[in-house]
Each structure stands twice: as structure tokens, then as C-alpha cells.
KOLLOLO-971515 format. One record per atom (N, C-alpha, C): residue in one letter; x, y, z. Coordinates in pm, whole numbers, padded with zeros to 5 digits, always signed. Example, Ala and Ser with C-alpha at 12.3 -4.5 7.8 and 13.67 -1.06 7.14 Angstrom:
BEGIN
A+01319-00569+00780
A+01230-00450+00780
A+01320-00330+00780
S+01285-00225+00708
S+01367-00106+00714
S+01290+00003+00787
This chain:
BEGIN
M+00085-00118+00000
M+00000+00000+00000
M+00089+00124+00000
A+00071+00211-00099
A+00147+00335-00109
A+00075+00443-00028
V+00145+00498+00069
V+00085+00599+00157
V+00141+00736+00119
K+00052+00833+00108
K+00090+00970+00072
K+00047+01065+00182
I+00123+01172+00200
I+00082+01284+00285
I+00037+01391+00187
R-00091+01426+00192
R-00146+01518+00093
R-00253+01608+00155
L-00309+01696+00071
L-00409+01792+00118
L-00549+01739+00090
R-00640+01763+00186
R-00782+01733+00169
R-00854+01866+00171
R-00934+01893+00067
R-01001+02022+00055
R-01124+02027+00144
M-01134+02135+00220
M-01248+02161+00305
M-01293+02304+00274
G-01384+02358+00353
G-01428+02495+00333
G-01545+02502+00238
Y-01581+02622+00200
Y-01695+02639+00111
Y-01650+02689-00025
K-01745+02710-00113
K-01718+02745-00252
K-01627+02868-00263
K-01520+02855-00340
K-01422+02961-00365
K-01351+03011-00239
H-01354+02933-00132
H-01284+02967-00008
H-01226+02838+00052
P-01125+02781-00013
P-01074+02653+00033
P-00989+02664+00159
V-01003+02565+00244
V-00918+02543+00360
V-00880+02397+00351
Y-00754+02365+00377
Y-00708+02229+00357
Y-00665+02166+00489
R-00683+02033+00497
R-00627+01955+00606
R-00514+01872+00548
I-00406+01861+00621
I-00294+01778+00578
I-00321+01639+00635
V-00338+01542+00545
V-00377+01408+00587
V-00281+01303+00532
V-00282+01187+00597
V-00209+01071+00550
V-00314+00976+00495
A-00300+00938+00366
A-00400+00855+00301
A-00335+00760+00202
D-00406+00653+00171
D-00365+00561+00066
D-00370+00637-00066
S-00273+00618-00152
S-00266+00694-00277
S-00379+00661-00373
R-00447+00547-00354
R-00555+00506-00443
R-00690+00567-00406
V-00700+00628-00290
V-00826+00684-00241
V-00846+00824-00300
A-00974+00863-00318
A-01007+00994-00374
A-00952+01106-00286
R-00940+01226-00343
R-00881+01340-00273
R-00949+01369-00140
D-01082+01369-00139
D-01155+01398-00016
D-01210+01272+00049
G-01153+01157+00015
G-01200+01030+00068
G-01143+00998+00205
K-01151+00870+00238
K-01109+00821+00368
K-00959+00844+00389
C-00923+00888+00508
C-00782+00909+00539
C-00742+00824+00659
I-00613+00802+00673
I-00560+00724+00784
I-00540+00813+00906
D-00486+00934+00886
D-00453+01023+00997
D-00455+01168+00948
E-00496+01260+01034
E-00490+01403+01005
E-00376+01463+01088
I-00283+01530+01019
I-00166+01579+01091
I-00151+01730+01088
G-00244+01802+01025
G-00232+01947+01025
G-00335+02016+00939
T-00322+02150+00930
T-00411+02232+00849
T-00330+02331+00768
Y-00391+02382+00661
Y-00328+02482+00575
Y-00437+02575+00524
D-00419+02705+00545
D-00516+02805+00501
D-00448+02903+00408
P-00471+02891+00275
P-00407+02981+00180
P-00476+03116+00168
N-00589+03135+00236
N-00667+03259+00223
N-00614+03372+00310
T-00535+03342+00410
T-00479+03447+00494
T-00355+03505+00426
N-00314+03622+00470
N-00195+03684+00413
N-00096+03712+00523
P+00016+03642+00535
P+00061+03530+00453
P-00016+03401+00487
S-00004+03301+00402
S-00072+03173+00424
S-00033+03115+00559
S-00129+03055+00628
S-00100+02998+00759
S-00114+02847+00755
F-00034+02780+00835
F-00040+02635+00845
F-00006+02594+00987
K-00053+02476+01024
K-00025+02418+01154
K-00002+02269+01131
V+00114+02218+01175
V+00149+02079+01150
V+00190+02014+01282
D+00138+01894+01307
D+00180+01814+01423
D+00315+01753+01386
E+00421+01813+01436
E+00557+01775+01397
E+00588+01630+01429
E+00546+01584+01545
E+00574+01447+01588
E+00507+01345+01495
A+00380+01368+01462
A+00309+01276+01373
A+00367+01279+01232
A+00405+01396+01184
A+00463+01407+01049
A+00595+01331+01041
K+00680+01346+01141
K+00807+01274+01142
K+00785+01124+01148
K+00685+01081+01225
K+00654+00938+01236
K+00614+00881+01101
W+00525+00950+01029
W+00479+00900+00900
W+00589+00905+00795
L+00674+01008+00798
L+00785+01014+00704
L+00884+00901+00729
A+00907+00869+00857
A+00996+00758+00892
A+00939+00624+00849
N+00806+00613+00847
N+00740+00489+00805
N+00728+00477+00654
G+00773+00576+00579
G+00778+00566+00434
G+00669+00641+00358
A+00592+00725+00425
A+00489+00802+00355
A+00556+00909+00269
Q+00507+00926+00147
Q+00564+01023+00054
Q+00477+01148+00050
P+00532+01265+00081
P+00452+01389+00072
P+00437+01434-00073
T+00325+01498-00103
T+00307+01557-00235
T+00395+01681-00244
E+00400+01742-00360
E+00487+01858-00381
E+00450+01974-00289
T+00321+02005-00279
T+00276+02116-00195
T+00300+02088-00048
V+00272+01967-00005
V+00291+01931+00135
V+00439+01931+00170
S+00525+01890+00078
S+00668+01892+00108
S+00718+02035+00127
K+00661+02131+00053
K+00697+02271+00073
K+00651+02320+00211
I+00531+02280+00252
I+00479+02319+00383
I+00565+02257+00494
L+00602+02130+00479
L+00687+02065+00579
L+00823+02132+00586
K+00874+02177+00473
K+01003+02247+00471
K+00993+02380+00546
L+00884+02454+00523
L+00863+02581+00594
L+00847+02559+00744
A+00787+02446+00782
A+00767+02414+00923
A+00896+02366+00989
G+00998+02336+00910
G+01125+02292+00964
G+01129+02143+00993
I+01039+02066+00934
I+01033+01923+00960
I+01127+01846+00867
T+01134+01890+00740
T+01226+01827+00645
T+01326+01931+00595
N+01428+01882+00527
N+01530+01975+00473
N+01491+02027+00339
């Protein structure tokens, strides 16, 4: 099973708010997830995010692959290089 750390879209029309989730790569974008490890709000200036550092490091150590956007967020949070 390929596990990804990716964004799940929440919020209302034209006002997205995202949750950073760990999910199977075969599941739909807003489908079932294994774990929620943070949030990302691109509507604020500057964009705000909150990440559970301990959970993110655990999933990365277990082999979960972050998507491009999530890897940038993790880099800003100081979790990855």
C-alpha cells in the first residue's frame, strides 16, 4: 500500500481550507484518510499552516511520501530539509 501525505479540501465554494492528511494513494482526494496531521489556510496573508511535527516525522519515517505542496509546507515548518 502506497501511503501519501497530501491535502484534503475543506471549506466552502471559492474559499478553500485544507487539512494535511495521511491517506492511501488510491483513495479519492476527499475520501477516507488514515490520519490528520495538520491544516493549511491559503486565504490568509501570509498563508497559515499548523502541523503536528511528531506525527509528520513518524509518518515520514514509516515511508509516507509527501506531495509537492505538502513537502513545501513541511520544509517551511522545519520538519524536512
